[in-house]
C-alpha positions as CSV (number, residue, x, y, z in Angstrom):
1,X,-0.2,0.7,0.1
2,X,1.6,3.4,-1.0
3,X,1.6,6.5,1.6
4,X,-1.4,7.9,-0.1
5,X,-3.5,4.9,0.0
6,X,-2.6,4.4,3.5
7,X,-3.6,8.6,3.8
8,X,-7.1,7.9,2.2
9,X,-8.2,4.6,4.4
10,X,-6.9,7.0,7.3
11,X,-9.4,9.5,6.1
12,X,-12.2,7.2,5.0
13,X,-12.1,5.1,8.7
14,X,-12.0,8.9,10.5
15,X,-15.8,9.7,8.4
16,X,-17.2,6.3,9.5
17,X,-17.1,8.4,13.1
18,X,-20.0,11.3,13.0
19,X,-18.9,14.4,14.7
20,X,-21.2,16.6,17.2
21,X,-23.5,19.1,16.7
22,X,-22.5,23.0,16.9
23,X,-23.8,23.6,20.4
24,X,-24.3,19.6,21.5
25,X,-21.1,20.2,23.2
26,X,-22.7,20.5,26.7
27,X,-24.2,16.6,26.2
28,X,-20.9,15.2,26.0
29,X,-20.3,13.3,29.1
30,X,-16.9,14.6,30.9
31,X,-15.0,13.3,33.6
32,X,-15.8,14.3,37.2
33,X,-12.7,16.3,37.3
34,X,-13.6,18.1,34.1
35,X,-17.1,18.7,35.6
36,X,-15.3,20.4,38.4
37,X,-13.4,22.9,36.0
38,X,-16.5,23.5,34.0
39,X,-19.1,24.2,37.0
40,X,-16.5,26.6,38.9
41,X,-15.1,28.6,35.8
42,X,-16.3,31.6,37.0
43,X,-14.2,31.6,40.0
44,X,-11.2,32.2,39.1
45,X,-12.5,34.5,35.7
46,X,-11.9,38.1,36.8
47,X,-14.4,39.7,38.7
48,X,-18.1,40.8,37.6
49,X,-20.5,42.8,40.3
50,X,-24.2,41.1,40.9
51,X,-26.2,44.0,40.4
52,X,-26.8,46.1,36.8
53,X,-24.8,49.1,38.3
54,X,-22.1,47.6,39.5
55,X,-22.0,45.6,35.3
56,X,-22.6,48.7,33.7
57,X,-19.3,50.6,35.5
58,X,-17.6,47.9,34.7
59,X,-18.4,47.3,31.1
60,X,-17.7,51.7,31.3
61,X,-14.2,51.5,32.3
62,X,-12.7,48.5,30.4
63,X,-14.3,49.9,27.0
64,X,-12.7,53.5,28.2
65,X,-9.3,51.3,28.4
66,X,-9.8,50.0,25.2
67,X,-10.4,53.2,23.6
68,X,-14.0,52.5,22.6
69,X,-16.6,55.3,22.6
70,X,-19.6,53.7,25.0
71,X,-22.5,56.0,25.7
72,X,-25.6,55.4,27.7
73,X,-29.2,57.0,27.2
74,X,-32.6,57.0,29.0
75,X,-34.7,56.1,26.1
76,X,-34.5,55.7,21.9
77,X,-35.2,59.0,21.3
78,X,-32.1,60.3,22.9
79,X,-29.7,57.5,21.4
80,X,-30.8,58.8,17.9
81,X,-29.6,62.2,18.7
82,X,-26.9,61.3,19.5
83,X,-26.3,59.5,16.3
84,X,-27.6,62.6,14.1
85,X,-24.9,64.4,16.4
86,X,-22.0,62.3,15.3
87,X,-23.1,61.8,11.3
88,X,-22.7,65.8,11.7
89,X,-19.6,65.7,13.2
90,X,-17.9,63.5,11.1
91,X,-19.6,64.1,8.4
92,X,-21.1,61.4,7.1
93,X,-22.2,61.0,3.9
94,X,-23.0,57.0,3.2
95,X,-24.3,55.0,5.9
96,X,-24.3,51.0,5.9
97,X,-26.8,49.4,8.0
98,X,-29.4,46.2,8.5
99,X,-33.3,45.4,8.9
100,X,-33.4,45.3,12.5
101,X,-35.8,46.6,15.7
102,X,-33.1,49.4,16.5
103,X,-31.3,49.9,13.0
104,X,-34.8,50.7,11.2
105,X,-35.9,53.3,13.2
106,X,-32.6,55.1,13.6
107,X,-30.4,54.7,10.7
108,X,-34.0,56.2,8.6
109,X,-33.7,59.6,10.8
110,X,-30.0,60.2,9.3
111,X,-31.7,60.9,6.5
112,X,-28.2,59.7,4.2
113,X,-28.1,57.0,1.6
114,X,-28.0,53.6,3.3
115,X,-26.6,50.1,2.1
116,X,-28.6,47.1,3.7
117,X,-25.8,44.6,3.9
118,X,-29.1,41.8,4.6
119,X,-30.0,42.2,1.2
120,X,-27.8,41.6,-2.1
121,X,-25.0,44.5,-2.6
122,X,-21.3,45.8,-4.0
123,X,-18.4,45.2,-1.1
124,X,-16.8,48.4,-3.5
125,X,-20.0,50.2,-2.1
126,X,-19.8,49.0,1.7
127,X,-16.1,50.0,1.5
128,X,-17.2,53.6,0.6
129,X,-19.7,53.9,3.7
130,X,-18.6,56.2,6.2
131,X,-19.6,53.9,8.8
132,X,-21.6,50.5,10.0
133,X,-24.3,50.6,12.3
134,X,-25.6,47.5,13.3
135,X,-27.4,45.7,16.3
136,X,-25.2,42.7,18.7
137,X,-26.4,39.7,20.5
138,X,-25.0,41.0,23.9
139,X,-22.7,43.7,25.8
140,X,-20.0,41.2,28.1
141,X,-19.2,43.7,31.0
142,X,-16.4,41.0,32.3
143,X,-14.6,42.1,29.2
144,X,-16.4,45.0,27.3
145,X,-17.1,43.1,24.2
146,X,-19.4,42.9,21.9
147,X,-20.7,39.8,20.7
148,X,-22.2,39.5,17.1
149,X,-23.4,36.8,14.9
150,X,-23.9,37.3,11.0
151,X,-27.5,37.2,12.1
152,X,-27.6,39.8,14.6
153,X,-25.1,41.9,13.0
154,X,-26.0,42.9,9.6
155,X,-23.9,39.8,7.7
156,X,-20.2,39.2,8.5
157,X,-18.6,42.5,6.5
158,X,-20.6,45.0,7.9
159,X,-18.7,45.5,11.7
160,X,-15.7,45.0,9.6
161,X,-15.1,47.1,6.4
162,X,-16.4,50.3,7.4
163,X,-13.5,52.2,9.5
164,X,-16.2,53.6,12.3
165,X,-18.2,50.8,13.3
166,X,-21.4,52.2,15.7
167,X,-23.2,49.7,17.6
168,X,-26.7,49.9,18.9
169,X,-27.8,47.5,22.3
170,X,-30.6,48.3,24.9
171,X,-29.6,47.4,28.7
172,X,-31.3,44.3,28.9
173,X,-28.2,43.1,27.1
174,X,-26.0,43.7,29.1
175,X,-24.6,40.2,30.5
176,X,-22.0,39.5,33.5
177,X,-19.3,37.2,31.4
178,X,-18.0,34.9,28.8
179,X,-19.8,32.0,30.5
180,X,-22.8,33.8,30.5
181,X,-22.8,34.6,26.3
182,X,-21.5,31.6,25.5
183,X,-25.0,29.9,27.5
184,X,-26.9,32.7,25.9
185,X,-25.3,31.8,22.0
186,X,-26.6,27.8,23.0
187,X,-30.1,29.3,24.2
188,X,-30.6,31.9,21.3
189,X,-29.4,29.6,18.5
190,X,-29.6,25.8,19.8
191,X,-28.7,23.3,17.3
192,X,-28.5,25.9,14.4
193,X,-25.9,27.8,15.6
194,X,-24.9,31.5,13.2
195,X,-22.0,30.6,11.0
196,X,-19.9,33.4,12.6
197,X,-19.6,34.4,16.2
198,X,-17.0,37.2,17.2
199,X,-16.4,38.7,20.3
200,X,-15.7,42.3,19.6
201,X,-13.0,44.3,22.1
202,X,-12.6,47.7,21.3
203,X,-11.4,49.1,17.5
204,X,-9.2,47.1,15.7
205,X,-5.7,47.1,16.6
206,X,-1.5,46.0,16.3
207,X,1.0,46.2,18.2
208,X,3.3,44.6,16.4
209,X,6.3,47.0,14.9
210,X,8.2,48.1,18.2
211,X,5.2,48.1,20.1
212,X,3.5,51.4,18.9
213,X,0.2,50.6,19.2
214,X,-1.7,51.7,15.7
215,X,-5.7,51.3,15.5
216,X,-7.5,50.1,12.6
217,X,-4.8,47.9,11.4
218,X,-7.6,44.5,10.4
219,X,-10.7,46.5,10.7
220,X,-12.5,49.5,11.9
221,X,-10.7,52.1,13.8
222,X,-13.3,53.4,15.6
223,X,-16.1,51.4,17.7
224,X,-18.9,53.3,19.3
225,X,-21.1,51.7,21.5
226,X,-24.6,53.3,22.1
227,X,-27.0,51.8,24.9
228,X,-30.3,52.8,26.3
């Protein structure tokens, strides 16, 4: 038997073993020691307060350190007004967004050409947009991360190509930590997981060259999180 035949034989043998569906990992029986480590994960992760105010303060603190702009409002109208001011300050000419409970109402008030990424579009048009406005699945207090999927945030490219990413969120979407985020994904999507899941922690950055921090290296240079 040649080496090629040996490799193909191993591939054929491996294909006989069914792989678990995404999201089914919690159903796999773990050794006792591994079960203990899983159940106590939150004990060795960074502390997150019990109250909403504590988690909100932690998210705001982490966001500032990450150079993300986090703003909290009392109503959707206040958030809409803040977005309008931001548009006027930065002189946006073209906006990208997607259909959603928040994006539909707020993006329409800007009065600017709107490219929807949940419909067929030209990627060159998306690259020419000044900002991408999306919703999210959750805000994570522990790391000040924004949890997005291709379903909640208008596909894969909206949060990556435009130089400024604006996230619209509600207070009830603020959760404590990463284990809570993965549990939320499991409950929300069950066996039908999205094709893309991403944790956005601050604007895109790199420090590869002489340890100098450069924003916008692999994605948006600015991240703004608006929440009410």
